[in-house]
C-alpha positions as CSV (number, residue, x, y, z in Angstrom):
1,M,-85.2,-73.9,24.3
2,N,-87.9,-76.4,24.7
3,G,-90.8,-74.2,25.8
4,T,-94.3,-74.4,24.5
5,T,-94.5,-70.9,23.1
6,D,-93.1,-69.5,19.9
7,P,-89.8,-67.5,20.1
8,P,-90.1,-63.8,20.4
9,G,-90.9,-62.2,17.1
10,I,-91.9,-65.4,15.4
11,R,-95.6,-66.0,15.0
12,P,-97.3,-69.2,13.7
13,L,-97.5,-69.4,10.0
14,S,-100.7,-68.2,8.4
15,V,-100.2,-67.9,4.7
16,G,-102.0,-69.5,1.8
17,S,-99.5,-69.5,-1.0
18,I,-96.6,-67.6,-2.5
19,S,-96.3,-67.3,-6.3
20,I,-92.8,-67.5,-7.7
21,G,-91.2,-66.2,-10.9
22,G,-92.4,-63.9,-13.6
23,A,-93.4,-63.8,-17.2
24,D,-89.9,-64.3,-18.4
25,D,-89.6,-67.6,-16.5
26,P,-92.5,-69.8,-17.5
27,Q,-91.4,-72.8,-15.4
28,A,-90.9,-70.8,-12.3
29,S,-94.1,-68.8,-12.7
30,A,-96.1,-72.1,-12.7
31,L,-94.8,-72.9,-9.2
32,Q,-96.3,-71.9,-5.9
33,V,-95.1,-72.3,-2.3
34,I,-97.8,-73.3,0.2
35,E,-97.9,-74.6,3.7
36,V,-99.2,-78.1,4.2
37,D,-99.7,-80.6,7.0
38,F,-97.0,-83.2,6.6
39,R,-99.0,-85.7,8.6
40,T,-102.3,-85.7,6.6
41,D,-101.2,-84.6,3.1
42,P,-100.3,-87.8,1.3
43,R,-98.2,-85.8,-1.2
44,W,-95.5,-85.2,1.4
45,L,-94.7,-88.9,1.9
46,D,-95.3,-89.7,-1.8
47,F,-92.7,-87.1,-2.8
48,L,-90.1,-88.4,-0.3
49,G,-90.7,-91.9,-1.7
50,S,-90.0,-90.8,-5.2
51,H,-86.9,-88.7,-4.5
52,A,-83.4,-90.3,-4.5
53,D,-82.1,-87.7,-2.0
54,A,-84.8,-88.0,0.6
55,L,-83.5,-88.6,4.2
56,I,-85.1,-89.8,7.4
57,Y,-84.8,-86.2,8.6
58,H,-87.5,-85.2,6.0
59,H,-89.8,-88.0,7.2
60,P,-93.0,-87.2,9.2
61,G,-91.8,-89.3,12.0
62,W,-88.7,-87.2,12.6
63,L,-90.7,-84.0,12.2
64,S,-93.2,-85.2,14.8
65,A,-90.5,-86.0,17.2
66,L,-89.0,-82.5,16.8
67,E,-92.5,-81.1,17.5
68,H,-92.6,-83.1,20.8
69,E,-89.2,-81.9,21.7
70,Y,-89.7,-78.2,21.0
71,G,-93.4,-78.0,21.8
72,R,-94.2,-76.1,18.6
73,K,-95.4,-76.9,15.1
74,C,-93.2,-77.6,12.1
75,I,-93.6,-75.2,9.3
76,A,-93.9,-77.6,6.3
77,L,-93.4,-75.7,3.0
78,A,-94.2,-77.4,-0.3
79,C,-93.5,-76.2,-3.8
80,V,-96.3,-77.3,-6.1
81,D,-96.9,-76.9,-9.9
82,R,-100.1,-75.8,-11.5
83,N,-101.5,-79.4,-11.2
84,G,-100.8,-79.5,-7.4
85,N,-98.0,-81.9,-7.7
86,F,-95.1,-81.5,-5.3
87,Q,-91.9,-80.3,-6.8
88,G,-90.1,-79.7,-3.5
89,V,-90.5,-79.6,0.2
90,L,-88.8,-77.7,3.0
91,P,-89.5,-78.3,6.7
92,L,-88.7,-75.4,9.1
93,F,-88.7,-74.9,12.8
94,A,-88.7,-71.6,14.7
95,T,-86.2,-71.8,17.6
96,R,-85.3,-69.4,20.4
97,G,-81.6,-69.9,20.2
98,L,-79.0,-70.0,23.0
99,L,-78.8,-66.3,23.5
100,P,-82.2,-64.7,22.4
101,G,-81.8,-61.0,21.5
102,L,-78.4,-61.3,19.8
103,G,-79.8,-62.3,16.4
104,S,-77.1,-63.2,13.9
105,Q,-74.4,-61.3,15.6
106,V,-72.9,-64.5,17.1
107,G,-75.1,-67.1,15.4
108,L,-76.8,-67.9,18.7
109,G,-80.1,-66.0,18.4
110,P,-83.6,-66.9,17.2
111,R,-83.6,-69.0,14.0
112,L,-85.8,-70.4,11.4
113,A,-84.0,-73.6,10.9
114,S,-84.1,-76.7,8.6
115,L,-83.8,-78.4,11.0
116,P,-82.7,-77.8,14.6
117,R,-80.5,-80.5,16.2
118,T,-80.5,-82.3,12.9
119,P,-77.3,-83.0,10.9
120,L,-78.9,-82.7,7.4
121,A,-82.2,-81.6,6.1
122,G,-82.7,-78.5,4.0
123,P,-84.8,-78.3,0.8
124,L,-85.6,-81.4,-1.2
125,Y,-86.5,-80.4,-4.8
126,N,-86.9,-81.3,-8.4
127,G,-84.9,-78.7,-10.4
128,E,-83.4,-75.3,-9.6
129,S,-86.7,-73.4,-10.0
130,A,-88.3,-75.4,-7.1
131,L,-85.1,-74.8,-5.0
132,V,-85.2,-71.1,-5.6
133,A,-89.0,-71.0,-4.9
134,L,-88.6,-72.7,-1.5
135,V,-85.6,-70.9,-0.3
136,R,-87.0,-67.5,-1.4
137,A,-90.2,-68.2,0.5
138,A,-88.1,-69.1,3.6
139,M,-86.0,-66.0,3.2
140,D,-89.1,-63.8,2.9
141,R,-90.4,-65.2,6.1
142,A,-87.1,-64.6,8.0
143,R,-87.0,-61.1,6.6
144,T,-90.4,-60.2,8.2
145,H,-89.0,-60.9,11.6
146,P,-86.0,-58.7,12.5
147,G,-83.3,-60.6,14.4
148,V,-84.4,-64.0,13.1
149,Q,-81.9,-65.9,11.0
150,L,-82.6,-68.5,8.4
151,Q,-80.4,-71.6,8.6
152,L,-80.4,-74.4,6.0
153,K,-78.3,-77.6,6.5
154,M,-77.1,-79.1,3.2
155,R,-74.5,-81.4,1.8
156,T,-73.5,-79.3,-1.3
157,A,-71.9,-75.9,-1.7
158,G,-72.7,-73.3,-4.3
159,Q,-76.4,-73.0,-3.9
160,E,-76.1,-69.4,-2.9
161,K,-75.2,-68.4,-6.5
162,C,-78.9,-68.6,-7.5
163,L,-80.2,-66.6,-4.5
164,D,-78.9,-63.2,-3.6
165,G,-78.3,-62.7,0.1
166,L,-77.9,-66.4,1.0
167,H,-74.5,-67.1,2.6
168,C,-72.7,-70.5,2.6
169,V,-70.5,-71.5,5.5
170,P,-68.4,-74.7,5.4
171,W,-69.5,-76.8,8.4
172,R,-68.1,-79.9,10.1
173,T,-67.0,-83.1,8.4
174,S,-69.3,-86.1,8.3
175,Y,-68.1,-89.7,7.8
176,V,-69.9,-92.0,5.4
177,Y,-69.4,-95.6,4.5
178,E,-70.5,-96.8,1.1
179,F,-71.7,-100.4,1.2
180,P,-70.5,-102.8,-1.5
181,P,-73.2,-104.6,-3.7
182,L,-74.9,-107.4,-1.9
183,P,-73.7,-110.8,-2.9
184,P,-76.3,-112.8,-4.9
185,D,-76.6,-115.5,-2.2
186,S,-76.7,-113.2,0.8
187,S,-78.6,-114.4,3.9
188,D,-80.3,-112.7,6.8
189,R,-77.4,-113.6,9.1
190,V,-75.4,-110.5,9.9
191,C,-72.3,-112.3,11.3
192,E,-71.9,-114.8,8.5
193,S,-68.1,-115.4,8.1
194,T,-68.2,-116.9,4.7
195,P,-66.0,-115.0,2.2
196,G,-68.1,-112.4,0.3
197,Q,-70.8,-112.4,3.0
198,E,-69.1,-109.9,5.4
199,L,-68.2,-106.2,5.1
200,R,-64.6,-105.1,5.1
201,F,-63.7,-102.2,7.4
202,G,-60.9,-99.9,6.3
203,N,-57.4,-101.2,5.9
204,S,-56.2,-104.7,7.0
205,R,-55.0,-103.4,10.3
206,N,-58.3,-101.7,11.3
207,H,-60.3,-104.5,10.0
208,L,-58.4,-107.0,12.1
209,R,-58.7,-104.8,15.2
210,I,-62.5,-104.5,14.8
211,K,-62.9,-108.2,14.3
212,C,-60.7,-108.8,17.4
213,S,-62.8,-106.4,19.4
214,V,-66.1,-108.1,18.4
215,N,-64.7,-111.5,19.2
216,K,-63.4,-110.3,22.5
217,A,-66.8,-108.9,23.4
218,V,-68.4,-112.3,22.6
219,T,-65.8,-114.1,24.7
220,L,-66.6,-111.8,27.6
221,G,-70.3,-112.7,27.4
222,V,-71.6,-109.6,25.6
223,Q,-74.5,-110.2,23.2
224,A,-76.1,-107.8,20.7
225,R,-79.7,-107.7,19.6
226,V,-82.4,-105.4,18.4
227,A,-84.6,-103.9,21.2
228,E,-88.3,-104.8,21.0
229,T,-90.0,-102.9,23.8
230,S,-90.3,-99.3,25.1
231,G,-88.9,-100.6,28.4
232,E,-85.7,-101.4,26.7
233,L,-85.7,-97.9,25.2
234,R,-86.0,-96.5,28.7
235,A,-83.1,-98.6,30.0
236,W,-80.9,-97.4,27.1
237,Y,-81.9,-93.8,27.7
238,R,-80.2,-93.7,31.1
239,L,-77.0,-94.9,29.4
240,Y,-77.4,-92.1,26.8
241,L,-77.9,-89.5,29.5
242,N,-74.6,-90.6,31.2
243,T,-72.8,-90.5,27.9
244,M,-74.1,-87.0,27.0
245,R,-73.1,-85.7,30.4
246,D,-69.6,-87.2,30.2
247,N,-69.2,-85.5,26.8
248,V,-70.6,-82.2,28.0
249,L,-73.4,-82.1,25.5
250,P,-77.1,-81.3,26.0
251,A,-79.2,-84.5,26.0
252,R,-82.5,-84.9,24.1
253,P,-85.6,-85.3,26.3
254,Y,-87.1,-88.8,26.6
255,R,-90.3,-87.6,24.9
256,F,-88.3,-87.1,21.7
257,F,-87.1,-90.7,21.7
258,D,-90.5,-92.0,22.8
259,C,-92.0,-90.3,19.7
260,L,-89.4,-91.7,17.4
261,W,-90.1,-95.1,18.8
262,K,-93.8,-94.9,18.2
263,E,-93.5,-93.3,14.8
264,L,-90.5,-95.0,13.2
265,Q,-89.9,-98.3,14.9
266,P,-93.1,-100.0,13.7
267,L,-92.2,-99.0,10.1
268,G,-88.7,-100.5,10.4
269,L,-87.1,-97.1,10.0
270,M,-85.6,-97.0,13.5
271,R,-83.6,-99.8,15.2
272,L,-82.2,-99.7,18.7
273,W,-79.3,-102.1,19.0
274,V,-78.5,-103.1,22.6
275,A,-75.6,-104.9,24.1
276,E,-76.3,-107.1,27.1
277,R,-74.3,-109.1,29.6
278,G,-75.3,-111.6,32.2
279,C,-78.0,-114.2,32.6
280,G,-81.5,-114.3,33.9
281,S,-82.4,-111.6,36.4
282,D,-78.7,-110.4,36.3
283,R,-78.9,-109.6,32.6
284,R,-78.4,-105.9,32.0
285,V,-78.1,-103.5,29.1
286,I,-74.6,-102.1,29.0
287,A,-74.7,-100.1,25.7
288,G,-76.9,-99.3,22.8
289,L,-77.1,-97.3,19.6
290,I,-79.9,-96.0,17.5
291,V,-79.8,-96.3,13.7
292,L,-82.4,-94.3,11.6
293,M,-83.0,-95.5,8.0
294,Y,-84.8,-94.1,5.0
295,G,-84.2,-94.0,1.3
296,G,-80.7,-95.3,0.7
297,T,-79.1,-94.1,3.9
298,A,-78.8,-95.5,7.4
299,F,-77.7,-92.9,10.0
300,Y,-75.9,-93.8,13.2
301,A,-77.8,-91.3,15.2
302,F,-77.5,-91.8,19.0
303,A,-75.5,-93.9,21.4
304,G,-75.0,-94.6,25.1
305,C,-72.6,-96.8,26.9
306,S,-71.8,-97.5,30.6
307,R,-68.3,-96.1,31.1
308,E,-67.2,-99.0,33.3
309,D,-68.1,-101.4,30.5
310,F,-65.9,-99.8,27.8
311,R,-63.4,-102.6,28.3
312,L,-65.9,-105.1,27.0
313,H,-66.0,-103.5,23.6
314,P,-69.8,-103.3,23.3
315,N,-69.7,-100.2,20.9
316,D,-67.6,-102.1,18.3
317,M,-69.9,-105.1,18.5
318,L,-73.0,-103.0,18.1
319,Q,-71.6,-101.0,15.2
320,F,-70.6,-104.3,13.5
321,H,-74.1,-105.7,13.8
322,A,-75.8,-102.4,12.9
323,M,-73.8,-102.0,9.7
324,H,-74.3,-105.5,8.5
325,D,-78.0,-105.3,9.2
326,A,-78.3,-102.1,7.2
327,W,-76.3,-103.6,4.3
328,R,-78.4,-106.7,4.2
329,R,-81.6,-104.6,4.2
330,G,-80.5,-102.9,1.0
331,Y,-79.2,-99.5,2.2
332,R,-76.4,-98.0,0.2
333,I,-74.8,-95.6,2.7
334,Y,-74.0,-95.8,6.4
335,D,-73.6,-92.3,7.8
336,F,-71.6,-92.0,11.0
337,G,-72.5,-88.4,11.4
338,E,-70.5,-85.3,11.8
339,S,-67.5,-84.6,14.1
340,P,-66.3,-81.3,15.6
341,E,-63.0,-80.3,14.1
342,D,-61.3,-80.4,17.5
343,D,-62.5,-83.9,18.4
344,G,-59.8,-86.0,16.8
345,Q,-60.6,-89.1,18.9
346,L,-64.2,-89.2,17.6
347,A,-63.1,-88.6,14.0
348,H,-60.5,-91.4,14.4
349,Y,-63.2,-93.8,15.6
350,K,-65.4,-93.1,12.6
351,K,-62.6,-93.3,10.1
352,K,-61.3,-96.7,11.3
353,W,-64.5,-98.3,9.9
354,G,-63.3,-97.3,6.4
355,S,-65.6,-94.3,6.1
356,T,-64.9,-91.3,3.9
357,A,-64.9,-87.7,5.1
358,V,-67.6,-85.5,3.5
359,R,-67.8,-81.8,4.1
360,L,-71.2,-80.4,5.2
361,Y,-72.4,-76.8,4.7
362,R,-74.7,-74.4,6.4
363,Y,-76.6,-71.6,4.6
364,Y,-77.6,-68.5,6.3
365,Y,-79.8,-65.4,5.7
366,P,-78.8,-62.9,6.7
367,A,-75.1,-63.8,6.7
368,P,-73.7,-64.4,10.3
369,V,-71.1,-62.1,11.6
370,E,-69.4,-65.1,13.2
371,S,-69.8,-68.8,12.4
372,S,-71.7,-70.7,15.1
373,S,-68.8,-73.3,14.9
374,D,-66.4,-70.8,16.4
375,Y,-67.0,-71.5,20.1
376,Q,-64.0,-70.8,22.3
377,T,-64.1,-74.2,24.0
378,S,-60.7,-73.6,25.7
379,S,-62.0,-70.6,27.7
380,L,-62.2,-70.5,31.4
381,V,-66.0,-70.2,31.3
382,Y,-66.3,-73.4,29.2
383,N,-64.0,-75.3,31.5
384,V,-66.0,-74.3,34.6
385,A,-69.3,-75.1,32.9
386,K,-67.8,-78.5,31.9
387,A,-66.9,-79.4,35.4
388,V,-70.3,-78.4,36.7
389,W,-72.2,-80.1,33.9
390,R,-70.7,-83.5,34.7
391,K,-72.1,-83.3,38.3
392,V,-75.6,-82.4,37.3
393,P,-78.0,-85.2,38.3
394,L,-79.4,-87.3,35.4
C-alpha cells in the first residue's frame, strides 16, 4: 500500500481547470475547480484559517505526512471564483486498496480518497455550489478510471441529495468532548485544583475514578510532560508499534510521524505527551499520546503504552493533562476519535470522559456493493491472522 508508484489505472493529475454550472446558475457558472500546490499556494492556508470547520486533516502538514507515508502526491483541488478567491478545497489521494482488482465490489479496491487513514476530511466549502463543484470534479476523475472508487469522509449526512450517483453510508461513531468556557482567571497550570479551574469528566462516579487514577499514577512515580526532541518521538514509536501489534492493527511508518513532527510540532499543532518513570539514567518513557490541533478541535490521534505498565495508569494521566492543555489553549472540542462498533471496551473508555457519541459518514461513488465496515472479524482466517500478527517482529 505504501509503494512509490501510482495505483494501477490512476495517473498523476494533469488538468488545468474544470468549469462548473450553466447559464441558469450564475453563482455556479462563476466557479472553477483547479489543481493547486497546497505547499506553495498561500490561498490554501488562508482559506483554512478563515473557515470555522477547517480541521488539522486539511492542513499542509498532515497532507505532507501522507505523501511521505504513501510515496505519492496529494491531489489538491480548489474551487475558485472569477476573482481567483478560494471557495472550497478538497484534498485527494489515490490508493491501491487492500485487494487491487476488486474495485467497489467489496470496498477494498483502488480508491480516490479524502483522505486515506484519516478519520475526517472531505470537502471544505463556502456554500452548496462550491460543494457540488468540488465533488463533481472528484466524481468525474473517478469515472475516467474504471474500478476506482471515490470515498469522502464527512460528519454530516444528506449531501448526496445534491449530487446524483453519490452514495452515503453510515460509518462508525466518534466521541467528542465539548470544553466549557474558560474561567476569566484561568492560568497556564493544567492541574490546578481550584474550583472552576479544572474540567469535569462525565458523571460523579467516572470523574472520581479518573481523578483517583491520576493521583495513583503520581503516587507510583509517573510524571507527564510534553516531548521536546525527535529522540523522544523515536522512544514513543516503539511503544506505539507494540500497541498496534497487540490490537492487530497496521502501524503507520516512522517516516509519517517524523514528517508530522517536523511540519506541525514547531507550529504548536502537534503535541506528544509522554509519561515517564524512574530517575536519572533509569528514567524511561512508559506511555505516550499524540494530540493534533487546528481550528477549534484537538484530536486524540495516536497512543502507545507498555502493556506491563498499564497498572500505573499512565494513559489516564496523559489524557487528563492533554485535555486540560487543549482547553487552556482555547480549543473548543476534544475529539477522541472513532471506535469500531464491536469494540465496546474502547467505546467505554472514551465515554467515561464525558464525551458524546457522534455518527460519522462515508460517501462513495460508485456505490459499494458491500460496506467496507462489514469485515467478518470472527472468521477463522481473521483469528489465524491475528495470532500470527502478534508474533511479527516490530
